N, C-alpha and C positions, 0 to 999 in steps of 0.2 A: 479395458472402459466400462466407470459405477454406472448403476441407471439412476442416477437421482433425476430429479423435479429438479433441473435446473432452473431461478430466475433469473434475469439482467433487466434493471433499470427502466424505465418506460425513456427517461432523457438518455440512455446510450441510443436511441436513434436507432440504425443500420450502421451505424460504428462497431468497427471489429476490437477496439479493443477499449475493452469493458470489463468487469468482474459481472461474475456467475457467480448468486446466493441457489443456493438448496440445504433444507433442515433435515435430520436424517437420524431418530431415535434419542434426542435431546440435548442435541449441538449443530455445528452449525458448520455448513464445506464450503467455504472459498475459494474460487478459481478465477487464471485471465481466460477471456477466451481465444486470446493468442498460444497460452499452452493447457490447455482442458489436460492434459496428463498425470498435472501437478497441483495435488489441492493442500488445502489447508484447512485445519479440522481445527476448531474453540468452541468456546461453549455461548450461548446469549449472553450472558453475565459479562463476558471479558470481551464480549464484541461490542457490547453498550458501552461498555470502560472506552474502550478505544476510539467508537466513533464519537463520544463526550469529549475525550479530550482532542482529539483533533478540532472540532467543533470551537472548543478551546483554548486554540492554541497552541500546543501542549508542543505540538512539534512543528511549529513555523522556523523555529533553530536551524533545522535543516535542510529546509528551504534556503531560508537567509545566507549560512555558509556554503550551501555549494554554489549560488549565486554572486557571492558576495567575494569571493576568490576567485579567479582567471587562472588558468593557467600555468599563464607567461608569470605572473608575479611571486615564484618563487625567491625565496630569500637563502640566507648562508644560516637563519635562524629553522627555518623552513622551505627546505628543497624542495619539497613536494607540491609548495604551493598552500598545502593544507595547513592551516593555524588551530589550537584551540586558544576556548577561551569564552 
């Protein structure tokens, strides 16, 4: 296990399911507190672009698509219930 100085948001409180962040030699490390051995490495620029995309709603369709399709809505055209579009 690495010895990074992990930080989590004060908004997380005592919650166990949150993202930990650490900076190391020009990169940003991210991990989920529930899976601390899995670490994603990115750059500050890419993380900034990702966060701005989230705030701008660029990924909302992923959430909307998942909640709009119930498992029991399978059709001959979409046997798994998954639809594209």
